[in-house]
C-alpha positions in Angstrom: -8.6 13.8 -75.2 -9.9 10.5 -73.6 -7.8 7.4 -72.1 -8.4 4.0 -73.2 -9.5 3.2 -69.4 -12.0 6.2 -70.5 -13.1 5.0 -73.6 -13.2 1.4 -71.8 -16.3 3.0 -69.7 -18.0 4.5 -72.5 -17.9 1.0 -74.5 -19.2 -0.9 -71.2 -21.9 1.7 -71.1 -22.8 1.1 -74.6 -22.7 -2.5 -74.1 -24.9 -2.3 -71.2 -27.9 -0.2 -72.9 -27.6 -2.4 -76.0 -28.3 -5.7 -73.7 -30.9 -3.8 -71.7 -32.8 -2.9 -74.8 -32.7 -6.2 -76.4 -33.8 -7.8 -73.2 -37.2 -5.3 -73.8 -37.3 -6.0 -76.9 -37.5 -10.0 -76.7 -39.5 -10.2 -73.6 -42.3 -12.9 -74.4 -44.4 -11.6 -71.8 -47.8 -9.9 -72.6 -47.4 -6.2 -73.2 -43.7 -6.7 -72.3 -44.8 -6.9 -68.5 -42.0 -9.8 -68.0 -38.9 -9.9 -65.8 -36.8 -8.9 -68.6 -38.5 -5.6 -68.9 -39.7 -4.8 -65.6 -36.6 -6.3 -63.3 -33.5 -6.7 -65.3 -33.4 -4.1 -67.9 -33.9 -1.1 -65.6 -30.8 -1.6 -63.4 -28.7 -2.1 -66.6 -29.8 1.0 -68.2 -29.6 3.3 -65.1 -25.7 1.7 -64.6 -25.4 2.4 -68.4 -26.5 6.2 -68.3 -24.0 6.5 -65.2 -21.0 5.0 -66.5 -20.0 7.8 -68.8 -19.5 10.4 -66.2 -16.5 8.9 -64.5 -15.1 8.4 -68.2 -16.0 12.4 -69.3 -14.4 13.4 -65.7 -11.0 11.6 -66.2 -11.1 8.9 -63.2 -7.0 8.8 -63.2 -7.1 11.9 -61.0 -10.7 13.0 -60.4 -11.5 11.1 -57.2 -8.1 11.9 -55.3 -8.5 15.6 -56.1 -12.3 15.6 -55.1 -11.1 13.8 -51.7 -8.7 16.1 -50.9 -10.7 19.3 -51.7 -13.6 17.7 -49.3 -10.9 17.2 -46.6 -9.9 21.2 -47.0 -13.5 22.4 -47.2 -15.1 20.0 -44.6 -16.7 22.5 -42.4 -18.6 23.8 -45.5 -19.6 20.0 -46.2 -20.4 19.6 -42.4 -23.2 22.3 -42.5 -24.5 21.1 -45.6 -25.2 17.4 -44.7 -27.7 18.7 -42.2 -29.6 20.9 -44.9 -29.8 17.6 -46.7 -31.0 15.3 -44.1 -33.6 18.3 -42.7 -35.0 18.8 -46.3 -35.6 14.7 -47.0 -37.1 14.1 -43.7 -39.5 17.1 -44.2 -40.5 16.0 -47.5 -40.7 12.2 -46.4 -42.7 13.5 -43.2 -45.3 15.4 -45.6 -45.1 13.0 -48.4 -48.4 12.5 -50.6 -49.5 9.2 -49.4 -51.0 8.0 -52.7 -51.7 9.4 -56.4 -52.4 13.1 -56.9 -55.4 13.8 -59.2 -53.6 15.1 -62.2 -50.4 14.0 -64.3 -49.0 12.4 -61.2 -51.4 9.5 -61.4 -50.4 8.9 -65.4 -46.7 9.0 -64.3 -46.9 6.5 -61.3 -48.8 4.0 -63.6 -46.4 4.5 -66.5 -43.3 4.0 -64.1 -44.7 0.9 -62.3 -44.8 -1.3 -66.0 -42.8 0.8 -67.8 -45.6 2.5 -70.3 -45.7 5.3 -72.5 -47.2 8.5 -71.0 -48.2 11.8 -72.7 -45.7 13.7 -75.3 -42.7 14.6 -75.1 -42.1 11.6 -72.7 -40.3 11.3 -69.5 -38.1 8.4 -70.0 -35.2 8.9 -67.3 -37.8 9.6 -65.1 -39.9 6.4 -65.6 -36.9 4.2 -65.5 -35.5 5.9 -62.4 -39.1 5.5 -60.9 -39.2 2.1 -61.8 -36.2 1.5 -59.5 -38.2 2.8 -56.5 -40.8 0.1 -57.6 -38.6 -2.7 -57.5 -37.5 -1.6 -54.1 -41.1 -2.1 -52.7 -41.3 -5.3 -54.5 -43.8 -4.0 -56.9 -46.5 -4.2 -54.0 -49.3 -1.9 -55.3 -50.2 -0.1 -52.1 -46.5 0.9 -51.9 -45.9 2.2 -55.4 -47.5 5.3 -55.1 -45.5 6.5 -51.9 -42.7 5.0 -53.4 -42.4 6.9 -56.3 -43.3 10.0 -54.3 -40.2 9.4 -52.4 -38.3 9.7 -55.1 -39.4 13.2 -55.9 -38.5 13.6 -51.9 -35.0 12.5 -52.4 -34.3 14.7 -55.8 -35.6 17.8 -54.0 -33.5 17.4 -51.0 -30.4 16.7 -53.3 -31.9 20.1 -55.3 -31.6 21.8 -51.8 -28.1 20.8 -50.9 -26.8 21.7 -54.5 -28.4 25.2 -53.9 -26.7 25.4 -50.4 -23.4 24.8 -52.3 -24.1 27.3 -55.5 -25.1 30.2 -52.5 -22.0 29.1 -50.8 -19.9 29.3 -53.7 -21.1 33.0 -54.9 -21.0 34.3 -51.1 -17.3 33.1 -50.5 -16.4 34.7 -54.1 -18.2 38.1 -53.1 -15.8 38.2 -50.1 -12.7 38.4 -52.3 -9.2 37.3 -51.6 -8.1 40.5 -49.4 -11.5 40.3 -47.3 -10.8 39.2 -43.6 -14.4 39.1 -42.9 -15.6 35.8 -40.9 -15.9 32.8 -42.9 -19.2 32.3 -41.2 -21.1 34.5 -43.7 -21.0 32.2 -46.6 -22.3 29.2 -44.2 -25.3 31.3 -43.3 -25.8 32.5 -46.3 -26.1 28.9 -47.7 -27.9 27.8 -45.0 -30.6 30.4 -45.0 -31.2 30.3 -48.8 -31.1 26.7 -49.3 -33.6 26.5 -46.2 -35.7 28.9 -47.7 -35.9 27.2 -51.2 -36.7 23.6 -48.9 -39.7 25.6 -47.1 -41.1 27.8 -50.2 -44.5 26.8 -51.2 -43.9 25.8 -55.0 -40.9 23.8 -54.2 -42.6 21.8 -51.6 -45.5 21.4 -53.2 -43.7 19.3 -56.3 -41.0 17.7 -53.5 -44.0 15.2 -52.0 -45.6 14.1 -55.1 -44.9 11.8 -58.3 -44.4 14.7 -60.9 -41.2 15.4 -63.1 -40.7 18.8 -61.4 -38.7 17.6 -58.7 -36.3 15.5 -60.8 -36.3 18.5 -63.4 -35.2 20.7 -60.4 -32.8 19.1 -59.7 -31.0 18.6 -63.2 -31.7 22.0 -63.8 -29.7 23.2 -60.4 -26.7 20.5 -61.1 -26.3 22.2 -64.5 -26.2 25.6 -62.9 -23.5 24.2 -60.7 -21.3 22.5 -63.0 -21.5 25.9 -65.4 -20.4 28.3 -62.5 -17.9 25.9 -61.0 -16.4 25.1 -64.2 -14.8 28.2 -65.3 -12.1 28.3 -63.4 -11.1 24.5 -63.9 -7.5 23.7 -65.6 -7.7 23.9 -69.8 -8.0 19.9 -69.7 -10.6 19.7 -67.1 -12.6 22.6 -68.6 -12.8 20.8 -71.6 -14.3 17.7 -69.8 -16.4 19.7 -67.7 -17.8 21.3 -70.7 -18.7 17.8 -72.3 -20.5 16.4 -69.0 -22.7 19.4 -69.3 -23.8 18.7 -72.6 -24.1 15.0 -71.6 -26.2 15.8 -68.3 -28.3 18.3 -70.9 -29.2 15.5 -72.9 -30.3 13.2 -70.0 -32.0 16.5 -68.2 -34.4 16.9 -71.5 -35.3 13.1 -70.8 -36.9 14.2 -67.6 -38.1 17.8 -68.6 -37.3 20.2 -71.3 -36.8 23.0 -68.9 -33.6 21.8 -67.9 -32.3 23.1 -70.9 -32.9 26.6 -69.5 -29.7 26.6 -67.4 -27.5 26.5 -70.5 -27.9 29.9 -71.2 -25.7 30.6 -68.4 -22.9 29.1 -70.1 -21.5 31.6 -72.5 -22.2 34.3 -69.8 -20.3 32.7 -67.2 -17.7 31.3 -69.2 -16.7 34.6 -70.9 -12.8 34.8 -70.8 -12.6 38.3 -69.0 -14.1 39.2 -65.8 -16.5 41.8 -67.2 -18.8 41.6 -70.4 -18.5 44.8 -72.5 -22.0 46.3 -73.1 -21.7 46.1 -76.7 -20.9 42.3 -76.6 -24.0 41.5 -73.8 -26.7 40.9 -76.6 -24.2 38.3 -78.5 -23.4 36.4 -75.5 -26.8 36.3 -74.6 -28.1 35.1 -77.8 -25.4 32.6 -78.2 -27.0 31.2 -74.7 -30.0 31.1 -76.0 -29.0 29.7 -79.5 -28.0 26.6 -77.8 -31.3 25.9 -76.3 -33.0 26.7 -79.5 -31.0 24.0 -81.3 -31.0 21.6 -78.9 -34.7 21.8 -78.4 -35.8 22.2 -82.1 -32.7 20.3 -84.0 -32.2 17.3 -81.4 -35.3 17.1 -79.7 -37.6 17.2 -82.6 -35.4 18.1 -85.6 -33.4 14.6 -85.6 -36.6 12.8 -85.6 -38.1 14.5 -88.5 -35.1 14.2 -90.2 -35.0 10.2 -89.5 -38.5 10.2 -90.6 -37.6 12.2 -94.1 -34.9 10.0 -94.7 -36.9 6.8 -94.3 -39.9 8.3 -96.3 -37.9 9.0 -99.3 -36.0 5.4 -99.2 -39.5 3.6 -98.5 -41.6 5.3 -100.9 -39.2 6.4 -103.6 -36.7 3.7 -103.3 -39.0 0.9 -102.2 -36.4 -0.2 -99.5 -37.5 -2.0 -96.4 -38.5 0.2 -93.2 -35.9 2.0 -91.3 -33.2 1.9 -94.2 -33.4 5.5 -94.4 -33.0 5.9 -90.2 -29.9 3.7 -90.6 -28.5 5.2 -93.5 -28.7 8.7 -91.5 -27.4 7.4 -88.1 -24.4 5.8 -90.5 -24.1 9.5 -92.0 -23.7 11.2 -88.3 -21.3 8.5 -87.5 -19.0 8.9 -90.0 -19.2 12.8 -89.7 -18.2 12.6 -85.8 -15.4 10.2 -86.9 -14.3 12.6 -89.6 -14.5 15.7 -87.0 -12.4 13.7 -84.5 -9.6 12.8 -86.9 -9.3 15.9 -88.8 -10.5 18.6 -86.6 -8.6 18.5 -83.6 -9.2 22.1 -82.5 -12.4 21.9 -81.8 -12.3 18.1 -80.1 -14.2 19.1 -77.0 -17.2 20.4 -78.8 -17.2 17.1 -81.1 -17.2 15.2 -77.9 -19.9 17.6 -76.5 -22.1 17.2 -79.8 -21.5 12.7 -79.3 -22.5 12.6 -75.8 -25.6 15.0 -76.3 -27.1 12.8 -78.8 -26.0 10.0 -76.2 -28.0 11.9 -73.5 -30.9 11.1 -75.6 -31.1 7.3 -75.5 -33.4 6.8 -72.9 -36.0 7.6 -75.5 -35.3 4.4 -77.5 -37.0 2.8 -74.3 -40.3 4.5 -75.1 -40.1 3.7 -78.6 -39.6 -0.3 -77.9 -42.3 0.0 -75.1 -44.8 1.0 -77.5 -44.3 -1.7 -79.8 -45.5 -4.0 -76.8 -48.7 -2.3 -77.0 -49.2 -1.4 -73.2 -52.7 -0.2 -71.7 -51.1 3.1 -71.2 -49.5 4.0 -74.7 -50.2 7.8 -75.6 -50.2 8.7 -79.5 -48.4 5.3 -80.0 -45.0 6.1 -81.1 -43.9 2.5 -82.3 -42.7 3.9 -85.6 -40.8 6.6 -87.3 -43.9 8.4 -88.2 -45.7 8.3 -84.9 -42.4 8.9 -83.1 -42.0 12.0 -85.3 -45.4 13.0 -83.9 -45.0 12.2 -80.7 -41.6 14.3 -80.2 -43.3 17.0 -81.9 -46.1 17.2 -79.6 -48.4 17.5 -82.8 -51.4 16.4 -80.2 -51.1 19.4 -78.4 -52.4 21.5 -81.2 -50.7 25.2 -81.2 -51.1 28.6 -79.1 -50.0 31.8 -80.8 -47.3 33.4 -79.0 -46.0 36.2 -80.8 -48.7 37.1 -83.3 -52.5 35.7 -83.5 -56.2 36.7 -83.4 -58.3 38.2 -80.7 -60.9 36.0 -79.5 -63.6 37.8 -81.7 -61.7 37.5 -85.1 -63.7 36.0 -87.8 -62.4 32.7 -89.9 -61.9 33.5 -93.5 -60.3 30.4 -94.4 -58.3 27.0 -93.3 -54.9 26.2 -94.7 -53.1 22.8 -94.8 -49.8 22.7 -92.5 -47.9 19.3 -93.3 -49.1 16.0 -94.3 -49.4 13.0 -91.6 -48.2 9.5 -92.4 -49.0 6.4 -91.0 -46.7 3.0 -91.4 -48.8 0.6 -94.3 -47.7 -2.7 -95.4 -44.5 -1.9 -97.3 -45.0 2.0 -97.6 -45.7 5.0 -95.3 -49.5 6.2 -96.0 -50.9 9.8 -95.9 -53.4 10.0 -93.0 -54.7 13.3 -93.5 -52.9 16.8 -92.8 -52.9 19.3 -90.3 -54.8 22.6 -90.6 -54.6 26.2 -89.3 -57.4 28.7 -89.8 -57.0 32.2 -91.4 -58.2 35.1 -89.3 -59.4 38.2 -90.6 -56.2 40.4 -90.7 -57.7 43.8 -88.9 -58.6 41.5 -85.7 -54.9 40.4 -85.3 -52.2 41.7 -82.9 -48.8 41.2 -82.0 -48.8 39.3 -78.5 -52.1 37.5 -78.7 -53.2 37.0 -75.0 -56.9 37.0 -75.3 -56.9 34.4 -78.5 -59.2 31.6 -77.5 -62.8 31.9 -78.7 -64.0 29.1 -76.2 -66.9 30.4 -74.3 -65.7 29.8 -70.8 -62.2 31.6 -71.7 -64.1 34.4 -73.4 -66.4 35.2 -70.4 -63.1 35.2 -68.2 -61.5 37.6 -70.5 -64.4 40.0 -70.1 -64.1 39.8 -66.4 -60.6 40.3 -66.0 -60.4 43.5 -68.2 -63.8 44.8 -67.7 -65.3 44.2 -71.2 -69.0 44.7 -71.7 -71.2 41.9 -73.8 -70.5 42.5 -77.6 -67.7 45.2 -76.7 -64.5 44.3 -79.2 -61.0 43.9 -77.1 -58.3 46.4 -78.1 -54.6 46.2 -77.7 -54.9 48.0 -74.5 -57.3 45.5 -73.1 -54.9 42.5 -74.4 -51.7 44.3 -72.3 -53.8 44.8 -69.5 -54.8 41.1 -69.5 -51.4 40.2 -69.7 -50.2 42.1 -66.8 -53.2 41.6 -64.6 -54.0 38.0 -65.1 -51.0 36.2 -66.6 -48.1 37.9 -64.7 -49.9 39.5 -61.4 -52.6 36.7 -60.8 -50.4 33.6 -62.4 -46.7 34.4 -62.0 -46.2 37.1 -59.2 -49.0 35.8 -57.0 -47.1 32.4 -57.1 -44.1 33.7 -56.8 -45.1 35.4 -53.9 -46.6 32.6 -52.1 -43.4 31.5 -51.7 -41.9 34.6 -49.9 -44.8 36.2 -48.3 -47.4 33.1 -47.6 -50.7 32.6 -49.0 -54.2 33.1 -47.4 -55.6 29.3 -48.2 -55.7 26.5 -50.5 -59.0 27.7 -51.9 -59.1 28.6 -55.6 -58.2 32.0 -56.3 -56.6 32.6 -52.9 -54.3 35.5 -52.7 -50.8 36.0 -51.2 -51.0 37.6 -47.6 -52.7 41.0 -48.5 -55.7 41.3 -46.3 -56.7 44.8 -48.0 -57.3 43.2 -51.7 -59.7 40.2 -52.2 -59.2 37.5 -54.5 -60.1 36.9 -58.0 -60.5 38.8 -61.3 -63.0 41.2 -59.6 -60.1 42.6 -57.1 -59.1 46.3 -57.3 -57.0 47.3 -60.2 -54.2 48.3 -58.0 -51.7 45.8 -58.3 -48.8 45.1 -55.9 -46.8 42.8 -57.7 -45.3 45.5 -59.0 -43.0 46.2 -55.9 -41.0 42.9 -56.4 -40.7 43.5 -59.8 -39.1 46.9 -58.8 -36.9 45.5 -56.2 -35.8 43.1 -58.4 -34.7 45.2 -61.3 -33.0 47.8 -58.9 -31.0 45.1 -57.3 -30.2 43.7 -61.0 -28.8 47.2 -62.0 -26.9 47.4 -59.0 -25.2 44.0 -59.4 -24.6 45.2 -63.0 -22.8 48.4 -62.3 -20.3 46.6 -60.0 -19.6 44.4 -63.3 -20.1 41.2 -61.5 -21.3 39.0 -64.3 -21.5 36.0 -62.3 -24.5 37.8 -60.8 -25.8 38.9 -64.2 -25.5 35.4 -65.5 -27.6 34.1 -62.4 -30.1 36.7 -62.9 -30.7 36.5 -66.4 -31.2 32.7 -66.0 -33.8 33.1 -63.2 -35.6 35.9 -65.8 -35.7 33.2 -68.4 -36.6 30.5 -66.0 -39.7 32.4 -64.7 -40.7 33.4 -67.9 
């Protein structure tokens, strides 16, 4: 599938990444804050992560065809360039001048010295942000605006890709026999992309050092790669399939939400123009399964499996630390070699799995940096036991989603869930075990929205659904809280901030509805049902037209919004 030139790019990328990580390991400076870690390794890593892309695409033919395509569609690109420039100027003019008072401050400090932020980590974000710190020569005054400007750049690129996505769909709806003006796709793309650029939530994230700007770029990039790849020739389509999974792996190192684009893949690449209704649940299920497998089996399960192997080899066979992890890695490599040589029919699936795992390589940086014990070293993921806990987000606790207690449920017992380990001198010792409360069965329900027994939370629950003191919540109260507060106040209200405006920046400000007062004491007449019903009507209309592209994009936005 890949030529020798393609493979040479892959080998060069692996060598560059190895050299960069080795330099980080041997950095003699205190906390690893030396030149090798902060100045030499980051550009080598970024180059290493970019090099596989031309190899996957096939650099023998891709560049010429891309240049020819741009010449044939120069009008589209001529309108797209001002969209990018205008968006970038907008965000740079309104850029946050310093650190925002939440995760942004942690990310800025972590990127400045390549430290370890809270789990599950954002290693690729930190590596790229470090380049922006280098651009201002590590001037402490300029570091914050430099990293903020990275968000501005990624957001402007997101607007540009959105412009091309809208143009693509608008152009397809005209049909081959449609002689209507070609200006319609252009102005549709301009209007839609600029609506995104000026929308409240997107603009908010575009000017500060949060991960959402970069994550939005990778999310929309995955959507573009998916929807524009189904009409390619078989060889190019296989290469595009591999690239999608490589970008998905990299994007996980920015934010796991980027994986929400992958359910589009089976919907958009269905072999026929329409999807029969009887197959629709299966196709949707396949897309969701891909997300679950990557998020659980790769993003978390792979590290858990490595620790389980190492625990057996160290504690049972008395082998040195990391022996089990090396054995597992060798087994994975042998398995991939076998599949590449023996299972030719599904070759692109094997390569996609290989590059998906390669996309997770930025995480190695976090584990190396944690061993230098920098000042910011959240949960200290410096060995396999702690890495497993870091990737599994054990420090966050758990929240009942499908079944759990009401806030007034009595605790009847405590159960042990799983053991927690630490690295001792020659073995893994047991540090303790995670526990879970057992609640009375009669006070548990499906979709437990009002579950927290924190006094402040309980007071808010009662205020939102009108419960009196000592009055026990019912299932109807539970559902009312979900629709009024969680959906109405915290989702659809924020959605309408982007398209209808908002009254102010004050807490509990509403979208522009002068007839309704803000906050939980407002009228129970919920107008957020209007856009929901309009969206459902539009979705049904497009489904009746059998436009599976629109169905796929509709499901994508539904899943992302949820």
